[in-house]
C-alpha positions as CSV (number, residue, x, y, z in Angstrom):
1,M,123.3,-12.0,164.9
2,N,121.3,-15.2,165.0
3,P,122.2,-18.3,162.9
4,L,120.6,-18.4,159.5
5,D,119.0,-21.4,158.0
6,W,120.0,-21.6,154.3
7,T,118.7,-25.1,153.8
8,G,116.0,-24.0,151.3
9,I,118.5,-21.7,149.5
10,F,121.0,-24.6,149.3
11,R,118.4,-27.0,147.8
12,T,117.4,-24.5,145.1
13,H,120.7,-23.0,144.2
14,R,123.4,-25.6,144.6
15,G,126.7,-24.7,143.0
16,K,125.5,-21.2,141.9
17,W,126.6,-17.7,142.7
18,L,124.1,-15.8,144.8
19,A,123.3,-12.2,145.3
20,L,121.5,-11.6,148.6
21,K,119.8,-8.6,150.1
22,S,121.2,-7.1,153.3
23,D,118.9,-9.4,155.3
24,H,121.3,-12.3,154.2
25,Q,118.3,-14.4,153.2
26,T,116.5,-12.9,150.3
27,V,118.0,-14.0,147.0
28,V,117.9,-11.2,144.4
29,G,120.1,-12.8,141.7
30,T,121.7,-16.1,140.8
31,G,124.1,-17.3,138.1
32,N,126.9,-19.6,137.1
33,T,129.3,-16.7,137.4
34,L,129.7,-13.9,139.9
35,K,129.0,-11.4,137.2
36,A,125.8,-13.1,136.2
37,A,124.5,-13.0,139.8
38,K,125.5,-9.4,140.3
39,D,123.9,-8.4,137.0
40,A,120.6,-10.2,137.9
41,A,120.5,-8.4,141.2
42,A,121.1,-5.0,139.5
43,K,118.1,-5.7,137.2
44,K,116.0,-6.1,140.3
45,G,117.2,-2.8,141.7
46,C,119.7,-4.1,144.2
47,S,122.9,-2.3,143.4
48,D,125.0,-3.4,146.4
49,P,124.1,-7.1,147.1
50,I,126.0,-9.6,149.3
51,L,127.7,-12.0,146.9
52,T,128.5,-15.6,147.8
53,R,128.8,-19.0,146.2
54,M,126.6,-21.8,147.4
55,P,128.6,-25.1,147.5
56,S,127.6,-28.1,145.3
57,T,127.7,-30.4,148.3
58,L,127.7,-30.0,152.1
59,R,130.9,-31.0,153.9
60,N,131.6,-31.1,157.6
61,F,134.3,-28.8,158.9
62,I,135.7,-29.0,162.4
63,G,138.1,-26.1,163.2
64,S,139.8,-24.9,166.3
65,L,140.7,-21.6,167.9
66,R,144.0,-21.1,169.5
């Protein structure tokens, strides 16, 4: 899978829960709670969305593999 650019999604939906279509880019629901995002997606006909939380701020992370 190629890397995804969520820059636009981040700008628009900071700190919110998101429901995404299976393409991982199309937002079908948002909310302050997981339930609100899932319910919004269901109203648009998406019964099995990908659910994630967009952070409020971007932070760097450097990890390692052992």
